KOLNU-466957 format. One record per residue (C-alpha): x, y, z; residue in three letters. Coordinates in steps of 0.02 Angstrom, whole numbers, padded with zeros to 5 digits, always signed. Each point is the difference from the previous one (the first is absolute). Layout:
BEGIN
PT X Y Z ALA
...
//
This chain:
BEGIN
PT -00001 +00002 +00000 MET
PT +00140 +00116 +00040 ALA
PT +00081 -00023 -00172 PHE
PT -00170 +00028 -00083 GLN
PT -00028 +00161 +00096 LEU
PT +00172 +00062 -00040 LYS
PT -00023 -00036 -00186 VAL
PT -00170 +00088 -00002 VAL
PT +00076 +00151 +00092 SER
PT +00137 +00008 -00130 ILE
PT -00124 -00004 -00142 PHE
PT -00107 +00138 +00078 ILE
PT +00153 +00107 +00021 ALA
PT +00042 -00022 -00181 ILE
PT -00175 +00038 -00063 MET
PT -00005 +00159 +00110 MET
PT +00163 +00061 -00086 ALA
PT -00077 -00010 -00169 VAL
PT -00039 +00154 -00105 VAL
PT -00134 -00068 -00115 PRO
PT +00004 +00020 -00186 PHE
PT -00187 -00005 -00017 GLY
PT -00098 -00087 -00135 GLY
PT +00054 -00059 -00172 ALA
PT +00097 +00115 -00114 VAL
PT -00088 +00042 -00158 GLU
PT +00081 -00003 -00170 ALA
PT -00007 +00184 -00021 THR
PT +00134 +00123 -00051 GLY
PT +00064 +00037 -00175 GLN
PT -00114 -00101 -00115 PRO
PT +00098 -00101 -00128 GLY
PT +00169 +00033 +00074 LYS
PT +00120 -00145 +00016 LYS
PT +00108 +00007 +00153 PHE
PT +00174 -00072 +00007 ARG
PT +00078 -00065 +00162 ILE
PT +00179 -00047 +00029 GLY
PT +00057 -00134 +00120 TYR
PT +00163 -00031 +00092 ILE
PT +00063 -00138 +00114 GLU
PT +00171 -00052 +00053 ALA
PT -00037 -00187 -00005 ASN
PT -00143 -00104 -00077 ASN
PT -00062 -00050 +00177 PHE
PT -00157 -00113 -00003 TRP
PT -00100 +00114 +00112 ALA
PT +00025 +00151 -00121 PHE
PT -00073 -00100 -00138 SER
PT -00148 -00057 +00102 GLU
PT -00033 +00185 +00056 ILE
PT +00012 +00065 -00178 MET
PT -00120 -00142 -00074 ASN
PT -00124 +00036 +00139 ALA
PT +00011 +00189 -00035 THR
PT -00030 -00026 -00182 LYS
PT -00152 -00115 +00037 LYS
PT -00072 +00138 +00112 SER
PT +00032 +00129 -00137 LEU
PT -00097 -00110 -00121 GLU
PT -00140 -00025 +00122 LYS
PT -00013 +00190 +00023 MET
PT -00004 +00028 -00189 GLY
PT +00173 +00079 -00016 TRP
PT +00117 -00135 -00067 LEU
PT -00039 +00033 -00181 ASN
PT +00047 +00180 +00027 ARG
PT +00171 -00037 +00066 ILE
PT +00159 -00061 -00085 GLU
PT +00152 -00073 +00086 PHE
PT +00138 +00030 -00136 PRO
PT +00126 -00139 -00004 GLU
PT +00144 +00125 -00014 ASP
PT -00058 +00077 +00160 ALA
PT -00009 -00163 +00099 HIS
PT +00170 -00008 +00089 ILE
PT +00080 -00140 +00098 THR
PT +00178 +00034 +00047 THR
PT +00058 -00127 +00127 GLY
PT +00084 +00052 +00164 TRP
PT +00136 -00026 +00124 GLY
PT +00157 +00050 -00091 ILE
PT +00065 +00176 -00048 PRO
PT -00031 -00029 -00186 GLU
PT -00184 -00037 +00020 THR
PT -00022 +00143 +00128 GLU
PT +00069 +00122 -00125 LYS
PT -00112 -00081 -00131 LYS
PT -00150 +00027 +00113 LEU
PT +00042 +00183 +00027 ALA
PT +00026 +00026 -00190 ASP
PT -00163 -00088 -00046 LYS
PT -00097 +00097 +00136 ALA
PT +00066 +00162 -00067 ALA
PT -00047 -00047 -00179 GLU
PT -00177 -00046 +00049 LEU
PT -00025 +00168 +00097 ILE
PT +00059 +00094 -00153 ALA
PT -00117 -00084 -00127 ARG
PT -00138 +00111 -00074 LYS
PT -00106 -00135 -00060 ASP
PT -00044 -00076 +00175 LEU
PT -00142 +00060 +00105 ASP
PT +00059 -00087 +00160 MET
PT +00129 -00125 +00070 ILE
PT -00033 -00149 +00115 ILE
PT +00143 -00060 +00102 THR
PT +00011 -00167 +00092 ALA
PT +00136 -00021 +00133 GLY
PT +00109 +00113 +00110 THR
PT +00152 +00025 -00110 PRO
PT -00094 +00056 -00156 PRO
PT -00109 +00114 +00101 THR
PT +00152 +00080 +00081 ALA
PT +00077 +00019 -00176 ALA
PT -00159 +00089 -00068 LEU
PT -00014 +00115 +00143 LEU
PT +00181 +00047 -00016 LYS
PT -00026 +00042 -00186 ALA
PT -00170 +00079 +00030 ASN
PT -00044 +00147 -00107 ASN
PT -00149 +00041 +00106 GLY
PT -00119 -00022 -00148 LYS
PT -00014 -00186 -00047 MET
PT -00129 -00083 +00111 PRO
PT +00082 -00149 +00098 ILE
PT -00094 -00139 +00092 PHE
PT +00094 -00126 +00106 ALA
PT -00097 -00152 +00007 ILE
PT +00122 -00129 +00074 GLY
PT +00106 +00083 +00132 VAL
PT +00020 -00091 +00169 SER
PT -00012 +00152 +00107 ASP
PT -00008 +00168 -00080 PRO
PT +00012 +00089 +00166 ILE
PT +00157 -00088 +00061 LYS
PT +00080 +00018 -00173 SER
PT -00033 +00189 +00019 LYS
PT -00101 +00009 -00164 PHE
PT -00151 +00080 +00090 VAL
PT -00015 +00112 +00151 ILE
PT -00137 -00100 +00091 ASN
PT -00161 -00100 -00042 THR
PT -00091 +00156 -00057 LYS
PT +00131 +00100 -00102 ASP
PT +00128 -00056 -00122 SER
PT +00083 +00166 +00004 GLY
PT +00024 -00002 -00185 VAL
PT -00133 +00074 -00113 ASP
PT +00023 -00126 -00142 ASN
PT +00027 -00153 +00110 PHE
PT -00117 -00124 +00088 THR
PT +00026 -00172 +00075 ALA
PT -00101 -00141 +00084 ARG
PT +00029 -00001 +00185 VAL
PT -00059 -00135 +00126 VAL
PT +00017 +00068 +00173 PRO
PT +00085 -00120 +00130 ASP
PT -00015 -00144 -00124 ARG
PT +00174 -00074 +00050 PHE
PT -00020 +00031 +00190 THR
PT -00163 -00093 -00012 GLN
PT +00092 -00147 -00081 MET
PT +00127 -00015 +00143 PHE
PT -00139 +00021 +00135 THR
PT -00113 -00131 -00072 ILE
PT +00143 -00122 -00030 PHE
PT +00057 +00015 +00177 HIS
PT -00176 -00013 +00070 ASP
PT -00020 -00170 -00091 VAL
PT +00179 -00074 +00021 VAL
PT +00063 +00084 +00161 ARG
PT +00179 -00004 -00061 PHE
PT +00145 +00067 +00103 LYS
PT +00127 +00029 -00132 LYS
PT -00050 +00059 -00177 LEU
PT +00121 -00016 -00141 GLY
PT +00024 +00134 -00132 LEU
PT +00118 +00005 -00153 ILE
PT +00040 +00154 -00100 TYR
PT +00137 +00099 -00084 SER
PT +00067 +00140 +00111 ASP
PT -00065 +00146 -00101 SER
PT -00147 +00115 +00017 GLU
PT -00099 -00092 -00134 ASN
PT +00055 -00168 +00072 GLY
PT -00076 +00043 +00165 LYS
PT -00162 +00056 -00077 VAL
PT -00020 -00157 -00104 PHE
PT +00017 -00110 +00155 SER
PT -00099 +00123 +00114 ASN
PT +00140 +00010 +00132 VAL
PT -00061 +00157 +00085 ASP
PT -00177 -00073 +00017 ASP
PT +00063 -00161 +00070 ALA
PT +00108 +00094 +00125 ARG
PT -00150 +00108 +00053 LYS
PT -00119 -00149 +00027 VAL
PT +00135 -00094 +00092 ALA
PT +00025 +00139 +00122 LYS
PT -00189 +00010 +00034 GLU
PT -00029 -00188 +00014 LEU
PT +00165 -00058 +00074 GLY
PT +00084 -00114 -00126 PHE
PT +00176 +00013 -00076 GLN
PT +00038 +00036 -00178 VAL
PT +00150 -00097 -00063 ILE
PT +00069 +00086 -00156 GLU
PT +00114 -00067 -00143 TYR
PT +00049 +00156 -00099 LYS
PT +00139 -00060 -00108 LYS
PT -00096 -00038 -00159 LEU
PT +00082 +00063 -00159 LYS
PT -00080 -00087 -00148 ASP
PT -00181 -00030 +00058 THR
PT -00038 -00090 -00171 ASP
PT +00090 -00156 +00059 LYS
PT -00093 -00128 +00111 ALA
PT +00167 -00068 +00066 ASN
PT +00042 +00165 +00078 GLU
PT -00169 +00017 +00081 CYS
PT +00016 -00180 +00068 ILE
PT +00174 +00043 +00071 GLU
PT -00082 +00144 +00094 GLY
PT -00146 -00108 +00059 ILE
PT +00120 -00132 +00062 ASN
PT +00095 +00128 +00099 TRP
PT -00164 +00058 +00074 LEU
PT -00047 -00179 +00050 ILE
PT +00170 -00018 +00085 GLN
PT -00051 +00152 +00101 GLN
PT -00154 -00089 +00058 GLY
PT -00140 +00083 -00095 ILE
PT -00172 -00078 +00024 ASP
PT -00091 +00101 -00139 ALA
PT +00050 +00077 -00165 PHE
PT -00073 +00143 -00094 PHE
PT +00011 -00025 -00191 GLN
PT +00038 +00169 -00080 PRO
PT -00025 +00068 -00177 ALA
PT +00170 -00049 -00070 LEU
PT +00031 -00071 -00168 THR
PT +00075 -00160 +00072 CYS
PT -00186 -00029 +00046 PHE
PT -00059 +00031 -00180 ASP
PT -00050 -00173 -00072 TRP
PT +00045 +00056 -00178 LYS
PT +00179 +00044 +00047 GLN
PT +00050 -00111 +00148 SER
PT -00020 -00169 +00073 ASP
PT -00122 +00050 +00134 VAL
PT -00048 -00178 +00045 LYS
PT +00179 -00028 +00058 LYS
PT -00016 +00142 +00121 ILE
PT -00172 -00044 +00071 LEU
PT +00062 -00182 +00016 ASP
PT +00145 +00052 +00108 THR
PT -00117 +00099 +00115 LEU
PT -00124 -00147 +00008 THR
PT +00136 -00123 +00040 GLU
PT +00048 +00102 +00147 HIS
PT -00186 +00018 +00059 LYS
PT +00006 +00187 -00023 ILE
PT -00172 +00084 -00029 PRO
PT +00005 +00128 -00140 VAL
PT -00111 +00153 -00029 PHE
PT +00005 +00036 -00187 ALA
PT -00012 +00193 -00037 ARG
PT -00057 -00032 -00175 GLU
PT -00138 -00117 +00052 GLY
PT -00103 -00136 -00077 THR
PT +00122 -00067 -00135 LEU
PT +00131 -00034 +00135 TYR
PT -00122 -00067 +00129 VAL
PT -00060 -00127 -00126 LYS
PT +00176 -00045 -00038 ALA
PT +00067 -00022 +00181 GLY
PT -00012 +00148 +00111 ALA
PT -00111 -00017 +00152 LEU
PT -00101 +00158 -00021 MET
PT -00015 +00174 -00079 GLY
PT -00117 +00127 -00055 PHE
PT -00103 -00062 -00146 SER
PT +00056 +00070 -00168 SER
PT -00104 -00109 -00116 ILE
PT -00128 +00127 -00044 ASP
PT +00078 +00156 -00077 PHE
PT -00168 +00064 -00061 ALA
PT -00031 +00128 +00145 PRO
PT +00178 +00067 -00031 ARG
PT -00039 +00009 -00192 GLY
PT -00158 +00103 +00038 ASP
PT +00098 +00120 +00116 PHE
PT +00134 +00028 -00132 ASN
PT -00122 +00014 -00144 ALA
PT -00102 +00134 +00084 LYS
PT +00160 +00102 +00033 LYS
PT +00062 -00021 -00177 ILE
PT -00172 +00057 -00070 ILE
PT -00004 +00159 +00111 ARG
PT +00176 +00043 -00050 ILE
PT -00038 -00016 -00183 LEU
PT -00159 +00105 +00025 GLN
PT +00116 +00142 +00060 GLY
PT +00006 -00015 +00189 GLU
PT +00169 +00031 +00083 LYS
PT +00078 -00161 +00066 PRO
PT +00036 +00085 +00162 ARG
PT -00185 +00040 +00026 SER
PT -00051 -00184 -00001 LEU
PT -00019 -00108 +00156 PRO
PT +00146 -00123 +00019 MET
PT -00064 -00120 +00136 VAL
PT -00060 -00166 -00057 ASP
PT -00105 -00062 +00143 GLY
PT -00046 -00173 -00067 THR
PT +00007 -00113 +00158 PRO
PT +00136 -00132 -00007 PRO
PT -00047 -00185 -00007 LYS
PT +00099 -00145 +00078 ILE
PT +00066 -00148 -00087 SER
PT +00051 -00156 +00100 PHE
PT +00070 -00170 -00051 ASN
PT -00051 -00147 +00107 ILE
PT +00122 -00121 -00081 ARG
PT +00145 +00113 +00038 VAL
PT -00056 +00010 +00181 ALA
PT +00004 -00189 +00009 GLU
PT +00174 -00016 -00076 LYS
PT +00076 +00127 +00120 ILE
PT -00090 -00070 +00152 GLY
PT -00109 +00157 +00031 PHE
PT -00173 -00019 +00078 ASN
PT -00098 +00149 -00068 PRO
PT -00119 +00081 +00121 PRO
PT -00182 -00014 -00044 PHE
PT -00009 +00191 -00016 ASP
PT +00115 +00008 -00147 ILE
PT -00095 -00134 -00096 LEU
PT -00162 +00093 +00033 GLY
PT +00073 +00166 -00053 ALA
PT +00090 -00059 -00158 SER
PT -00076 +00038 -00169 ASP
PT +00104 -00131 -00091 GLU
PT +00049 -00167 +00071 ILE
PT +00107 -00115 -00096 PHE
PT +00013 -00188 +00043 LYS
PT +00146 -00044 -00123 GLU
PT +00163 +00077 -00057 ILE
PT -00014 +00055 -00183 THR
PT +00141 +00075 -00100 LEU
PT -00030 +00130 -00137 PRO
PT +00002 -00071 -00178 ASP
PT +00106 +00138 -00067 ASN
PT +00145 -00017 +00122 ARG
PT +00176 +00008 -00055 LEU
PT +00050 -00170 +00068 VAL
PT -00113 -00143 -00039 LYS
//
C-alpha cells in the first residue's frame, strides 16, 4: 500500500506541474504552403527513431503530415565521441542554422542540441525532442522558460529522481551502481546528480565507475560493471549509453553479467530492456502520447508562434514495466504492490529481433 500511495502521489505531482496545450491543433496557417523541417542527431539511437515515427504519425492524425517535408539532405547523423565527429557535428549544425529553405529544425540528443544553440542565429526555430534533461544541460532556464526566443524543448520534471525513488522503494538496495564517463554530458546521460540527490534523501550509497572512454563498446561497460560488483553493489541503474544500444553493442552480454551476479537492474530506457533482461523500468512501449506532444508544438511553431512561448512540460504520467522471469533468475521476490502498480508485466525474457549480435 505504501508503494502504491507513493506512486500515486508522484503522478499527482507531475500532473499539477503540467501547463496544458489545450485541444487539438487545427490545420490552419498559410494555405497550400509546404513546410520543410531539418533534423539532426549525433547517433542513430533507437529511441530517437521511435520518437520521430510517433511524431510523424501524430502529425498525420492531425492533418499536417502532407504539409511537411523532411528533406534528406537536411537529415543529419554525425556520430559522436571523438574530436572528428564533434567538429562535424558543430559544422553540420551551423550549416542547418544558415539554410534559407528550412522552416524549423528538430534536434534529438544532448550534443546536437548544444551544437545548434552554439551556432544559433536567433531566427531559425529549434525544437529539442530527445534531450535527457534540458535544465541540467543548461539549454533552458526552468520548466516554464527556455530563455531563447527561437528555442523550445520537451521537459519532464523530476522524471529521473522518480526512477531512483521507485526503484529503491521496490528493491530496498543499499549500494546502487552507476557507470559513466567523467564529463558533464557523461554525468547527465547516467543521471549522476539525480542518483546522489535521492541517495542522500533515502540513505543508500551510490557506487560510481567513471572511467568510461568509448561507451560504444560492451566490453568496456562490462569492465566497469565488474568493478562495481567487486565493490558490493546490490542494484544497478542502466543509463542511456550507446553500449546499451542493441543495434550497436552486445547488450545481452552486459545484462547476462548482471543477472549472473543476482543484481536487479532499473532500465532508464524502459520496456525494450525490461523485456530483454532488466528487472524493471518506466514503460516506453507506447510513444504515441509523446508523438502528440511533439506534433502540437511543431504545428504551433509552423503557424508562427515563438518556440519560447510554448509550454515545455510533458506531464504524461510514467508507467511501470516489470519482468517476473528476471525476478526469478536473480532470486528477487517482488512485493505484491509492484505487481499491482505495474502497467506491463513480462513473464519471459525476449531479445529484440534487430539486435547487433544474434
